[in-house]
N, C-alpha and C positions, 0 to 999 in steps of 0.2 A: 620424218618427211613423208609426204604423200606422193606416191610414184605411180606412173602408168607404165606397164610393160606389155608391148604388143608381141604376139608370138610366144606368150609366156609358157605354153605347154610344150614347146618344141625342145629340140636337143639341148640347146644352150639355156633356154628359159627355165627348164625343169631343174637345172643345177643352180642357176642364178637366183631365182625367187626365194628358195629356202634361206639363202645367205642374206638376202635383203631383209627378210622377216626376222632372222636371228639378230640383225643389226638394229632392230627396233622400228623399221620403216613400216608404213601402211601401204599396201600394194594392191593395185587393180590390175589384174591380168586379163587380156582379151586374146582369144585364140579360136580359130574355127574348130579346133580339136579333131581335125581330120585323122591325126595319128594317135588319138586318145588323150587322156588327161591323167597324168601321174602326180599332179601337185597335191600336197597334203592339205587337209582342212586346217585353217588357222584363223583365229579371231581377227587378225589384221589383214587377211587376204580376201579380196572380192574376186572370184574367179568366174568370168563371163564367157560363155560360148558365143562368140561374135566374130563376124568377118570384118577385117580391117577396112574393107571397101565400104562398109556401112558406117561411114565416118561420123555422121550426125548422131548415131546412137552411142558413140564412145563418150563416157562420162569424164569430163575434165575439170569439174568444179573443185577448186582447192589443190589441184595437181601442181606440184612444184617442178617436177622433172619427168621426162619421158625417156625410156630406153626402148628404142624401136628395133625389134628383132624380126618382126613378121615379114616373111618374103617367100616366094617360090624359090627354093634353094637348088643350086648346082645346074650345070649346063643341060644334062639330059632331061631333067624335070621341066625346065623352062621350055625346051623344044617341044614338049608334049602339047603345049598351048601357049605360044608366044604372046597372044593378046591378053590372056589371063595374067601373064607375068608382068606385062607393062602396067596393067591395071593395079595389081597388087604392089609391085616393087617400086613403082614411080607415082602413078596418079593418086593412089590412096595415101601415099606418104606425103605428097604435096598438100593434099586436102587436110591431113592431120596436122602438118606443120602450120598451115594457115590458121586452123582452129586453135592450135596451141598458143600462137601469138595473141590471138583475140582473147584467149582465156588467161593471159598473163603468165603462162608457163615460162620459167626462167632458163631452163636447161634442156637441151635435146641431144641425146646420144644415139648415134645411128650405127647399126651393125652393117658395115659395107663389106668389101672383100678384097683380098690381096690380088685377085684375078683381074682387077681393073687395069693393071699395067700391060696386059697382053704379053707377048713374047719379047723378052729383053736380052740384048747381048751383054749388057753390063753385069758383072759378077755380083754386085751388091745392089739390090733394088731399094732405093730410098724414095721418100715422098716427093722429092724434087724432080723425079723423072716424069716425062710426058706419059699420058694415059693413051694406050692404043688398044682398047678392048676389042676382042675378036668375036666372041659368042654373044647371043642375045642377053644371056644372064650377065655377062661382063658389062654390056652396054647399059642395062637397066640400073646396075649399081653405080656406074659412073654418072649417069644422068641424075639419079636420086641424090648423090653427093652434091652435085651442082645446085639442085633445087634447095636442099636443106641449108647449104652454105649461103644462099641468097637471103636467108633470114638471120644471118649472124649479127646484123646490126640491131636486132630486136630481141634476141635471146642467145645464150651461149650454145654453140653447135660443135659437137665433137664427132667426127666420122672415123670409126675404127676399122682398119683394113687388116683383118686377121689372116694368118696362114691357115693351113688345113688343121682343123681341130680334131683332137683325139681324146679318148678316155671314156669312162663310164658315165651314163646318164640314165635316169629313170625312163626317159623317152630315148631309147638307145638307137644309134645309127651304126649299121654294120656295112655301110657302103662308102665309107671314107677310109683312106689308105691304111693307116695304122690299125684301126679297128678291124678292117676287112682282112688284112694279112694275118692278124693274130687269130681271128676266128677261123680262118681257113686252116691254119696250122693246128689248132686245137681240135677242130671237128673232123678234118680230112686227113691229117698227118702229112699234108702236102701244101705248099705255098706256091702259087703261080705268080711269077713276076714278069711283066712285059717290059723288056729292055733292061732296066735296073740301074743304069748309069745316070739317070735323070736325078738331079738334086732338087728337092722341094723343101720349103720351110714348114714347120709344124708348131703347134701350140697345144698344151694340155687344156682340157675343158675347164679345169678349176682355175688355171691361170687366166683363161679367157674371161671367166666370170669375175675374177679379181681385177681385171683391166677395167671392166665396167664400174666396179665398186670404186676403183681408184679415181676415175674421172668424176664419178658422182660425189666423192669426197673432196675433189679439187675443181670445182666449177670455174675457178679463176684462171685455169690453164687456157692459153690462147685458143680461140676457135680454129678449127682446121682439121686436117687428116693425119692420122697416126697409124703407122704399121704396128702389127702385133704378131710377131713370129720369132722364135728364138733358137730352134734347132734346125739347121739346114742339113738334111741327110739325104743320101742316095736311097732310092727305093730298095736297092739290094741290101744296103746297110740295115734298113728297117727289118727286112725279111731275115737277115742273119741274126738280129737281136731276138726275133720271135723264135727262130730255130734253136737258139741257146736255151730257151725256157721250155720248149715243147718237143724238141728232137725231130721236128717236121722236116721233110725233104723239100728242097727248093727247086722248082722247075722254072727255068728261064726261057722265055719265048721272045721272038722279035717284036719290036714295037714301032708303030708309025707315028709315035708322039715323042720326039727327041727333046722337047722343051726342058730346059734346066735353068734354074735361077735361085739366088740366095736373097732372101728378104732381110733388109737391114732395119732394125728397130731401135737404133741409137736415139732417135728423137723421143720415143716413149721412155726409154731407160733414163734419159736426162731429166725427166719429170719426177724421178724418184721411184718409179715402179721397178720391182724386182720379181722375176719369175721364181716360183717355188717348186714346180713340178716338171716332169720330163716325159719324153716319149717312152722311156723305160718304165716310168710310173704307170703310164696308160697300159702298156703291155702286161705288167704285173697285175694290175687291178682286174683287167679283163680275164686274164688267166685264172685268177683266184675265183672270180664270180662264176666262170664257166665250170670249174671243177667242183664248186659248191652248188651247182645247179641253180644259180641265181642270176644268170645272164639272160636278159630278154633277147629272144631271137626269132620273133614272129615276122610275118611278111611286112608288118608296118615298120620294121627296122630298115627297110629298103625303100627309099623315097620314091623312085620311079616305079617300081613294082606296085607299091601301094596306091600311088596316084592313078595308075592304069586300072587297078581294081576299083577304085572309087568312080572312075569314069564309066566303067562297065555297069556298076550298080546304078549310077545316075541315069543311064540310057535304057535301063530295063523298064 
């Protein structure tokens, strides 16, 4: 199958694309490559350094399915430039979906976010709950979902709402909870936990990639939104797991963020998907990579820090 993956050089794309190639697909990756390019060369991979906002330049001839990962990710990064985030996360996506329909693309898979629900009192957050996004990032994801689903009568549309992703990637992120706490424990011998009682859902990056593969293999699944999060853990529980493997000291500080929720992915599980990895897998993989001096840990592993660096470079 000929596929287009936007954001293909990102944290998730760098894990997903090698799996797509191994399955025999032909892949076009587009990415600004702000955070670098760790994709391997492959005869079935066309790797384009391209901004998703340059929609007219995106090649769609013969493309059967799109996996749309490209976005300005997480709240602090979006707040650096909200206008850019609306352009990338919503407007460019709408233009891509419109072109996709015109090019007879049959299947559109969107990487949304579990954050679209906002703060919920319900202990189990399911797809049936109302969306009350708080931050600009949350709002861009909610609006993008609505835009893509408006095309569901012309192509199959699956919006995936992942929990916090964790684990190793060639384009590593050390600013997401499991990865960050593990790296702190390994490098500093101390783990700083703010609050600790907050429960948050998690998903291993390999399971995240496998979710996209699952929907790609099952385009007949009803269009709509699907949660993807399997381990609902307190932040302190994650820190304690890291402590067991590193011996690091846990430092607990007060937090002004008491949000706590459990993502329910029963709808996804009912389609036949089964997770194969865990938070512990992620901790173990990162620990092994660090001890083997194989863990990427440059400034581009921190989204906000690196985007500020890019802004400074652009303004010189």
